[in-house]
C-alpha positions as CSV (number, residue, x, y, z in Angstrom):
1,M,-17.9,39.4,11.0
2,Q,-17.5,42.6,9.1
3,G,-17.8,46.2,10.1
4,V,-15.8,49.4,10.5
5,H,-12.1,49.4,11.4
6,Y,-11.5,51.9,14.2
7,D,-8.1,53.6,14.3
8,S,-8.1,53.9,18.1
9,V,-9.9,53.0,21.3
10,I,-11.0,56.6,21.6
11,Q,-12.6,56.5,18.1
12,L,-14.4,53.3,19.0
13,K,-15.7,54.7,22.3
14,N,-17.0,57.8,20.6
15,A,-18.8,55.7,18.0
16,A,-20.3,53.4,20.6
17,A,-21.5,56.4,22.5
18,E,-23.7,57.3,19.5
19,G,-25.2,53.8,19.4
20,E,-24.4,50.2,18.6
21,T,-21.6,49.7,16.1
22,Q,-19.9,46.7,14.6
23,G,-16.2,46.7,13.8
24,D,-12.7,46.0,14.9
25,V,-9.8,47.8,16.7
26,F,-6.1,47.1,17.1
27,V,-5.2,46.7,20.8
28,Q,-3.1,44.9,23.4
29,L,-4.7,42.8,26.1
30,T,-3.0,44.4,29.1
31,Q,-5.0,42.5,31.8
32,K,-7.3,39.5,32.0
33,L,-9.0,38.8,35.3
34,T,-11.6,36.3,36.5
35,R,-14.2,37.9,38.7
36,T,-17.6,37.2,40.2
37,T,-20.6,39.3,40.7
38,K,-22.2,39.9,44.1
39,T,-24.5,37.0,43.4
40,G,-21.5,34.7,42.5
41,K,-21.9,34.8,38.8
42,P,-18.4,34.4,37.1
43,Y,-17.1,36.6,34.3
44,L,-13.9,37.6,32.6
45,E,-12.8,41.2,32.8
46,L,-10.6,42.2,29.9
47,T,-8.6,45.4,29.6
48,F,-7.5,46.4,26.2
49,A,-5.2,49.4,25.4
50,D,-3.6,51.3,22.7
51,A,-1.1,54.2,22.9
52,A,-3.7,56.8,23.8
53,D,-6.5,55.1,25.9
54,S,-7.8,51.8,27.3
55,M,-11.2,50.1,27.7
56,V,-12.6,47.3,29.9
57,I,-15.1,44.8,28.8
58,K,-16.9,42.0,30.7
59,V,-17.4,38.6,29.2
60,W,-20.0,36.5,31.0
61,D,-19.3,32.9,31.7
62,N,-22.2,31.7,29.5
63,A,-21.4,33.9,26.5
64,P,-20.6,31.8,23.4
65,W,-17.4,33.8,22.9
66,N,-16.1,33.2,26.5
67,P,-13.9,30.3,25.6
68,A,-12.1,32.2,22.9
69,C,-11.6,35.2,25.2
70,R,-10.4,33.0,28.0
71,A,-7.7,31.6,25.6
72,M,-6.4,35.1,24.8
73,Q,-3.1,35.7,26.5
74,E,-2.2,38.8,28.5
75,G,0.2,40.9,26.5
76,A,-1.2,39.7,23.2
77,F,-1.5,42.2,20.3
78,V,-4.9,41.5,18.7
79,A,-7.6,42.9,16.4
80,V,-10.8,42.6,18.4
81,T,-14.0,42.5,16.5
82,A,-17.4,42.9,18.2
83,N,-20.8,44.5,18.3
84,W,-19.9,47.5,20.5
85,T,-22.2,49.5,22.8
86,S,-21.5,51.8,25.7
87,N,-23.4,52.9,28.8
88,Q,-22.7,54.7,32.1
89,Y,-20.6,51.8,33.3
90,G,-18.3,51.7,30.2
91,M,-18.0,49.6,27.1
92,D,-20.0,46.4,26.3
93,A,-19.1,43.9,23.6
94,A,-21.1,41.1,22.0
95,D,-20.2,38.5,19.4
96,V,-16.5,39.0,20.3
97,D,-13.9,37.6,18.0
98,Y,-10.2,38.3,17.5
99,R,-7.1,37.5,15.6
100,P,-3.4,38.1,16.3
101,L,-1.9,41.2,14.7
102,T,0.7,40.8,12.0
103,P,4.2,42.1,12.9
104,T,3.6,45.2,10.8
105,E,0.3,45.9,12.5
106,E,1.9,45.4,15.9
107,E,4.7,47.9,15.0
108,V,2.1,50.5,13.9
109,L,0.1,50.0,17.1
110,L,3.2,50.4,19.3
111,S,4.2,53.5,17.5
112,G,1.0,55.3,18.6
113,G,-0.2,56.3,15.2
114,T,0.9,59.2,13.1
115,A,-0.5,62.1,15.1
116,L,0.4,60.9,18.6
117,R,3.9,59.8,17.5
118,A,4.5,63.2,15.9
119,A,3.2,65.0,19.1
120,Q,5.5,63.0,21.4
121,E,8.5,63.4,19.1
122,Q,7.9,67.1,19.1
123,A,7.6,67.1,22.9
124,W,10.9,65.3,23.3
125,Q,12.6,67.8,20.9
126,E,11.1,70.7,22.9
127,I,12.7,69.2,26.1
128,L,16.1,69.1,24.4
129,N,15.7,72.6,23.1
130,F,14.9,73.9,26.6
131,I,18.0,72.2,27.9
132,A,20.1,73.8,25.1
133,S,18.8,77.2,26.1
134,M,20.0,76.9,29.7
135,K,23.0,78.9,30.9
136,D,24.1,77.3,34.2
137,P,26.7,74.6,33.2
138,R,25.9,72.5,36.2
139,I,22.2,72.3,35.4
140,V,22.9,71.7,31.8
141,A,25.2,68.8,32.6
142,L,22.6,67.3,35.0
143,C,19.8,67.6,32.5
144,K,21.8,66.1,29.7
145,A,22.9,63.2,32.0
146,L,19.2,62.4,32.5
147,T,18.2,62.5,28.8
148,E,21.3,60.5,27.7
149,A,21.0,57.8,30.4
150,H,17.3,57.3,30.5
151,E,15.9,58.4,27.1
152,A,14.1,55.2,26.2
153,R,12.5,54.6,29.6
154,F,11.5,58.3,29.9
155,R,9.9,58.4,26.5
156,R,7.7,55.4,27.0
157,A,6.6,56.1,30.6
158,A,3.1,57.4,31.5
159,A,2.7,60.5,33.6
160,A,-0.1,58.9,35.7
161,R,-2.4,55.9,36.0
162,G,-5.6,57.8,35.4
163,M,-5.6,61.5,36.2
164,H,-3.7,63.0,33.2
165,H,-1.4,61.9,30.4
166,A,-2.1,58.3,31.5
167,R,-0.7,56.6,28.4
168,R,2.5,55.3,27.0
169,G,4.7,58.4,26.3
170,G,2.5,60.6,28.5
171,L,5.5,61.6,30.7
172,V,7.3,63.3,27.8
173,E,4.1,65.2,26.8
174,H,3.5,66.3,30.4
175,T,7.1,67.3,31.0
176,A,7.3,69.4,27.8
177,G,4.0,71.0,28.7
178,V,5.2,71.9,32.2
179,M,8.4,73.3,30.8
180,R,6.5,75.5,28.3
181,V,4.2,76.9,31.0
182,A,7.2,77.5,33.4
183,D,9.2,79.2,30.6
184,S,6.3,81.6,30.0
185,I,6.0,82.5,33.6
186,C,9.7,83.1,33.8
187,Q,9.4,85.5,30.9
188,A,6.7,87.4,32.7
189,Y,8.8,87.5,35.9
190,P,12.5,87.9,34.8
191,H,13.8,87.7,38.4
192,I,12.9,84.0,38.5
193,N,15.8,81.6,38.1
194,R,14.7,80.1,34.7
195,D,17.4,77.4,34.6
196,L,16.3,76.1,38.0
197,V,12.6,76.1,37.2
198,L,13.1,74.3,33.9
199,A,15.3,71.7,35.5
200,G,12.7,71.3,38.1
201,A,10.1,70.7,35.4
202,L,12.3,68.1,33.7
203,F,13.1,66.2,37.0
204,H,9.9,66.7,39.0
205,D,8.2,63.5,37.7
206,C,11.2,61.6,36.5
207,G,10.6,59.0,39.2
208,K,7.5,58.0,37.3
209,M,9.9,56.1,35.0
210,W,9.6,53.5,37.7
211,E,6.3,54.3,39.3
212,T,4.2,54.5,36.1
213,G,6.6,53.0,33.5
214,C,5.6,51.0,30.5
215,A,7.3,47.9,29.1
216,E,9.3,48.1,26.0
217,Q,6.6,46.2,24.1
218,G,3.4,47.2,25.8
219,F,0.9,49.8,26.9
220,A,0.2,48.6,30.4
221,V,1.3,51.0,33.1
222,E,3.4,48.7,35.3
223,Y,3.9,48.5,39.0
224,S,7.3,48.2,40.6
225,D,8.6,47.7,44.2
226,M,10.5,51.0,44.0
227,G,7.5,52.9,42.8
228,E,5.2,51.5,45.4
229,L,7.6,51.7,48.4
230,L,9.1,55.1,47.7
231,G,6.7,57.0,45.3
232,H,7.9,59.1,42.4
233,I,8.9,62.2,44.5
234,S,11.4,60.2,46.5
235,V,12.6,58.4,43.4
236,S,13.1,61.6,41.5
237,I,15.2,63.0,44.4
238,E,17.3,59.8,44.3
239,V,17.7,60.1,40.5
240,V,19.0,63.7,40.9
241,N,21.4,62.8,43.6
242,K,22.8,59.8,41.7
243,L,23.3,61.8,38.4
244,W,24.7,64.7,40.4
245,Q,27.4,62.4,41.8
246,G,28.3,61.4,38.2
247,I,28.7,64.9,36.9
248,C,30.5,66.3,40.0
249,T,33.9,64.9,39.3
250,V,37.0,66.3,41.0
251,E,37.8,68.2,37.9
252,Q,34.3,69.6,37.5
253,R,34.1,70.6,41.2
254,A,37.4,72.6,40.7
255,E,36.0,74.2,37.6
256,W,32.7,75.1,39.2
257,K,34.2,76.3,42.5
258,T,34.1,80.0,41.6
259,L,30.6,79.9,40.1
260,T,27.7,81.6,41.9
261,P,25.3,80.5,43.3
262,A,27.4,77.7,44.9
263,T,27.2,74.3,43.4
264,E,25.7,72.7,46.5
265,Q,23.0,75.4,46.7
266,V,22.0,74.6,43.1
267,R,21.5,70.9,44.0
268,L,19.7,71.7,47.2
269,H,17.2,74.2,45.6
270,L,16.5,71.7,42.8
271,L,15.7,69.0,45.3
272,H,13.3,71.4,47.0
273,L,11.5,72.0,43.8
274,I,11.0,68.3,43.3
275,A,10.0,67.7,47.0
276,S,7.4,70.5,47.0
277,H,5.9,70.3,43.5
278,H,2.5,68.9,44.7
279,G,2.1,72.1,46.6
280,V,0.5,70.8,49.9
281,L,1.4,68.1,52.3
282,E,-1.9,66.2,51.9
283,Y,-1.1,65.6,48.2
284,G,2.1,63.9,48.9
285,S,4.8,66.6,49.1
286,P,7.0,66.3,52.1
287,V,7.4,70.1,52.2
288,V,5.4,73.0,50.8
289,P,6.9,75.4,48.2
290,K,9.2,77.8,50.0
291,T,10.9,79.7,47.1
292,P,9.4,81.6,44.1
293,E,10.8,78.9,41.8
294,A,9.1,76.1,43.7
295,M,5.8,78.0,43.5
296,V,6.2,78.5,39.8
297,L,6.9,74.8,39.2
298,H,3.9,73.7,41.4
299,H,1.5,75.9,39.4
300,A,3.0,75.0,36.0
301,D,2.6,71.3,36.8
302,N,-1.0,71.8,37.9
303,I,-1.9,73.9,34.9
304,D,-0.6,71.4,32.4
305,A,-2.3,68.5,34.2
306,K,-5.6,70.2,34.5
307,L,-5.7,71.4,30.9
308,E,-5.0,67.8,29.8
309,M,-7.9,66.7,32.0
310,F,-10.2,69.1,30.2
311,R,-9.0,67.9,26.8
312,A,-9.6,64.3,27.7
313,T,-13.0,65.0,29.2
314,Y,-14.2,66.8,26.1
315,E,-12.9,63.9,24.0
316,T,-14.0,60.8,26.0
317,S,-16.6,61.8,28.7
318,E,-20.4,61.5,28.4
319,A,-21.9,64.5,26.7
320,L,-24.7,65.9,29.0
321,T,-25.5,68.6,26.4
322,P,-23.7,69.7,23.2
323,S,-21.6,72.0,25.4
324,I,-21.3,70.1,28.7
325,S,-19.4,66.9,29.4
326,R,-19.7,64.9,32.5
327,R,-17.1,65.6,35.2
328,K,-14.1,63.3,35.4
329,F,-12.1,62.7,38.5
330,G,-9.6,65.5,39.1
331,L,-11.8,68.3,37.9
332,E,-14.0,70.3,40.2
333,G,-17.2,70.0,38.1
334,N,-18.6,69.2,34.7
335,A,-16.5,70.4,31.8
336,V,-18.2,73.2,29.8
337,R,-16.9,73.8,26.3
338,P,-14.7,76.9,26.2
339,L,-15.7,80.1,24.4
340,A,-14.5,80.1,20.8
341,V,-11.6,82.4,20.0
342,F,-12.8,85.6,18.3
343,N,-11.9,85.3,14.6
344,G,-12.3,89.0,13.8
345,E,-15.3,88.6,11.5
346,G,-18.6,90.3,12.0
347,A,-21.9,88.6,12.5
348,E,-23.9,87.5,9.5
């Protein structure tokens, strides 16, 4: 079977939305389930993913390509070729065939492609630059302890399972975005404790390294007992406390004893930012924001998440008109294309 090679799942989805297309895409099989319809008809449900997106296809029991698909192993890196279509329920595939990726192709797939890899590398560097710009030595030491101890896990974790930045490396993108927004707010309101807010932005979702982490060699957003039983807010608080114990040696405590605000108050206020960053109790925060810095972090977090939801909706959601995309969960309504930025030129 011949056809177009699609560089990403998103590119394939966009092509299928325009009509039937034939071609292949490099992906990992992240999940293979055997299901039945309401009438008892069996089928396979296959989830394929790359660094930026995922798709689910159904393979009916009587399809000629079912045995080959059934033989495919979870976690396999494959080039999947098919006749692709899409509808309101998602992607459909017919005449499915596949082959294993070569080691070189697998490495390229895991790297996320040139554009995404560059964006995530830039995001990580932004995080390090923000840390370098902080002044409070206790906060600087804590932030460096996180990036040095958990860099690999942090850089491959997703920021969510579906709402926003739900992809390998999404946590780095989201964290850098929240830090950018928070920094801008601190510039507008100089009385805000910038170091504290930026540290809150770095640590607020760090528990997702265990709640929505990705394997070293995979795209699936994994589950863990810790993530399920505690949730990322509780885990993030635990991470801060554990790292804090490591940096607060006897020598450091003596050195920091004369600093203001008091060292214990710094830790306590940082923990409050993490605990309250969802903003309201019904969204999972055990407390509501009770300081200006906590309020800044809550809104910075929400702004970055919502703007990513708009971006993803424009890119992947069904177009209702040339300017309107169907609402995705997390947004309040359908997404309307934004007004173009004025370029300074007069009308023709």
